[in-house]
C-alpha positions in Angstrom: 23.7 -47.4 105.0 27.0 -48.6 104.2 26.3 -49.0 100.2 25.8 -45.3 99.5 29.1 -44.6 102.1 31.3 -46.7 99.7 29.9 -45.7 96.6 30.4 -41.8 97.8 34.1 -43.2 98.7 34.5 -44.6 95.5 33.2 -41.6 93.3 35.7 -39.5 95.5 38.2 -41.4 94.6 37.5 -41.2 91.2 37.3 -37.7 91.6 40.5 -37.4 92.9 42.2 -39.3 90.4 40.6 -37.2 87.3 41.7 -34.0 89.5 45.4 -35.3 89.3 45.5 -36.4 85.5 44.5 -33.1 85.3 47.0 -31.4 86.8 49.6 -33.7 85.3 48.7 -33.2 82.0 48.7 -29.0 83.3 52.3 -29.5 84.5 53.5 -31.6 81.6 52.5 -29.0 79.1 54.1 -25.7 81.3 57.2 -23.7 80.7 59.8 -22.3 82.9 61.7 -18.8 81.9 65.0 -17.8 83.0 66.3 -14.3 81.9 68.9 -11.6 82.9 69.4 -7.9 82.5 72.7 -7.1 80.9 74.5 -3.6 80.0 76.5 -4.0 77.0 78.8 -1.1 75.7 76.6 1.0 77.4 73.0 -0.8 76.2 70.7 -2.2 78.4 69.7 -5.8 76.9 67.5 -8.8 78.4 68.6 -12.0 77.5 65.9 -15.0 78.2 65.7 -19.2 77.9 62.3 -20.5 77.8 62.0 -24.2 78.2 59.2 -26.8 78.0 58.7 -28.8 81.4 58.8 -31.9 79.5 60.7 -32.5 76.5 58.9 -35.1 74.5 57.9 -34.9 71.0 54.1 -34.9 72.0 54.7 -31.1 74.1 56.1 -29.1 71.3 54.3 -25.9 70.6 54.9 -24.1 67.5 54.5 -20.4 69.2 55.6 -19.1 72.5 55.8 -15.3 73.0 58.1 -13.3 75.2 57.3 -10.2 77.0 59.1 -7.3 78.6 56.4 -5.5 80.5 53.6 -7.1 78.7 55.0 -5.5 75.5 55.6 -8.5 73.1 59.3 -8.5 71.7 60.1 -12.3 70.5 58.4 -14.9 69.1 59.6 -18.7 69.4 59.0 -22.1 69.3 59.1 -25.3 71.0 60.8 -28.0 68.8 61.1 -31.3 70.2 64.5 -32.1 67.9 66.3 -28.7 69.8 65.0 -30.2 73.3 62.0 -28.1 73.5 64.0 -24.9 74.4 65.0 -21.7 72.5 67.0 -18.8 74.1 67.3 -14.7 72.4 67.8 -11.3 73.8 66.2 -8.3 73.3 66.7 -4.2 73.8 65.4 -3.9 77.3 62.5 -1.5 78.4 63.3 2.1 80.5 63.4 1.4 84.1 65.1 -0.7 86.3 62.8 -3.7 87.1 61.5 -5.4 84.1 58.8 -8.3 84.0 59.9 -10.7 81.9 57.3 -13.7 80.7 56.5 -16.2 78.3 53.1 -17.4 76.9 52.4 -20.5 75.4 50.4 -18.9 72.6 49.9 -22.1 69.9 48.3 -25.1 70.2 50.6 -28.1 71.5 51.6 -30.9 69.4 49.2 -33.6 71.2 46.2 -31.2 70.8 46.0 -29.5 74.0 45.5 -25.7 74.0 48.2 -22.9 74.8 47.6 -20.4 77.2 50.1 -21.6 79.9 52.8 -19.3 80.9 55.6 -18.2 83.7 57.6 -15.1 84.5 60.1 -13.6 86.2 61.2 -10.1 87.3 64.5 -8.8 86.1 67.1 -6.0 87.4 68.6 -4.5 84.5 72.0 -3.1 85.8 71.7 0.6 87.0 74.6 2.4 85.7 73.5 1.1 82.3 72.9 4.0 79.8 70.2 3.4 77.2 71.0 4.6 73.8 74.7 5.8 72.9 76.2 7.1 69.7 75.5 6.4 66.4 73.1 5.2 63.9 72.3 2.9 60.8 71.4 3.5 57.7 70.3 1.6 54.7 72.2 1.6 51.3 70.2 2.6 48.2 66.3 2.8 47.9 65.6 -0.9 48.8 67.2 -3.6 51.2 66.1 -7.5 50.7 65.7 -9.9 53.2 64.4 -12.9 52.1 60.9 -12.0 50.1 60.7 -9.0 52.7 61.9 -5.3 51.3 62.8 -2.3 52.9 61.6 0.7 50.7 62.3 4.3 51.0 66.0 3.1 52.5 66.2 3.8 56.6 67.5 5.6 59.3 68.1 4.8 63.0 69.5 6.7 65.7 70.4 5.5 68.5 69.5 8.7 70.4 66.0 8.1 71.2 65.0 11.6 71.1 65.5 11.7 67.1 62.8 10.6 64.8 63.8 7.5 62.5 62.4 6.0 58.9 61.7 2.7 59.1 59.0 1.1 56.4 58.6 -2.8 55.2 56.7 -4.0 52.2 56.1 -7.3 51.6 52.9 -8.8 49.0 50.3 -6.3 49.8 51.4 -5.1 53.3 53.3 -2.4 54.6 54.8 -1.5 58.2 55.7 2.0 59.1 57.8 2.9 62.0 56.6 5.9 64.0 58.8 8.6 65.1 60.5 7.7 68.2 61.9 4.6 69.3 60.9 2.8 72.8 64.1 1.3 73.4 67.2 0.9 71.7 70.7 -1.0 72.5 73.4 -0.3 70.3 76.3 -2.4 70.4 80.1 -2.5 69.6 80.9 -6.2 69.3 83.4 -8.4 67.6 81.8 -7.9 64.4 83.9 -6.2 61.7 82.2 -3.2 60.3 84.4 -1.2 58.2 84.4 1.2 56.5 84.0 3.5 57.5 84.6 3.4 61.3 81.8 3.7 63.6 80.8 3.3 67.3 78.7 0.5 66.8 78.1 -2.6 64.8 74.8 -4.0 65.9 71.5 -2.0 66.8 68.7 -3.8 68.8 65.6 -1.2 68.6 61.8 -1.5 69.7 59.0 0.9 68.4 55.6 1.1 67.2 54.2 2.0 63.9 51.3 1.5 61.4 50.7 -1.8 59.9 48.2 -1.7 56.8 47.6 2.4 57.8 46.6 0.9 60.8 48.3 2.2 64.7 49.0 0.3 67.4 51.6 -2.4 65.8 54.9 -3.2 67.7 58.2 -4.0 65.8 61.3 -5.5 67.2 64.6 -5.3 65.0 68.0 -6.2 64.7 70.4 -4.7 62.2 74.3 -5.7 62.1 76.5 -4.0 59.7 79.2 -6.7 59.0 81.4 -4.6 56.4 81.6 -4.2 52.6 79.8 -4.4 50.4 77.1 -5.7 52.1 76.6 -9.8 51.3 77.6 -10.4 55.4 75.2 -7.8 56.6 72.0 -9.3 58.8 68.5 -8.4 59.7 65.8 -9.3 61.9 62.4 -8.3 62.7 59.0 -9.4 64.4 55.9 -7.6 64.1 53.0 -7.6 66.4 49.5 -6.7 66.9 48.0 -4.5 69.4 46.4 -8.3 70.9 50.3 -9.8 70.9 49.6 -12.0 68.2 52.3 -12.2 65.6 51.9 -10.7 62.2 55.4 -11.7 60.7 58.7 -13.0 62.5 61.7 -13.0 59.9 64.6 -14.5 62.1 68.0 -13.1 61.7 69.6 -13.5 58.1 71.8 -12.5 55.9 70.5 -9.5 53.8 69.9 -10.7 49.8 70.3 -7.0 48.4 71.0 -3.7 49.8 73.5 -2.8 52.3 73.3 -1.9 56.0 75.6 1.0 57.2 76.8 2.1 60.7 77.8 5.3 61.3 79.4 8.3 63.8 76.3 10.6 64.3 76.4 13.7 62.4 78.5 15.9 62.4 80.8 12.7 61.1 83.5 11.8 63.9 87.2 10.2 62.6 
């Protein structure tokens, strides 16, 4: 009677050791997120930092998405050389309380599948007014960011009630922003954008549109006017599919053609 008991005890110990090993592996491939709601120049934004629980090279991850209220707004990566952490910010959605979450989409460097997540609830300052005064236009018919072309110009208003135009083409692909934005932040930072004078130099927006003529795709983009003739202007954009996967992610960089211009909204002010 003792032998089966001892055998069963050994089995229990082995099972417990296996569970602890699995638990340790899962936690090593976890992630954390910290975030803060901000009100910059009257525009609601959320800044965030996502970090891997283990900063060893084996725990890099090539694709981690950040979502506000389940809508993907940013895609980053855990890279060992940078301590397996990254930061960013995006325009806050409407409402005072926002769920900010991070999801490890990619496979970890040691072959462990992704799927790990973390979330935090952030309060956006209640006196922060979304939108603002001003607009952005694109000079000429084509703006180029690396290999990507924004054709037919662009017009983006800080007023959420106004319609906009933004079309991006690359290779055989096309994304066309539809009408109104979901959220927008119009900021007057330390960037010198004159001439002409304008109430903003940076615009961060999020909206939905058509990718290759299919509805339901989202875009988060940043426009920066850094004066004339436009070589110091910058742009970034990330387009995501309805399932949250990334279609294209272009980090913030200088334009390689064209010009971005901030304006007062019409009628122009002095």
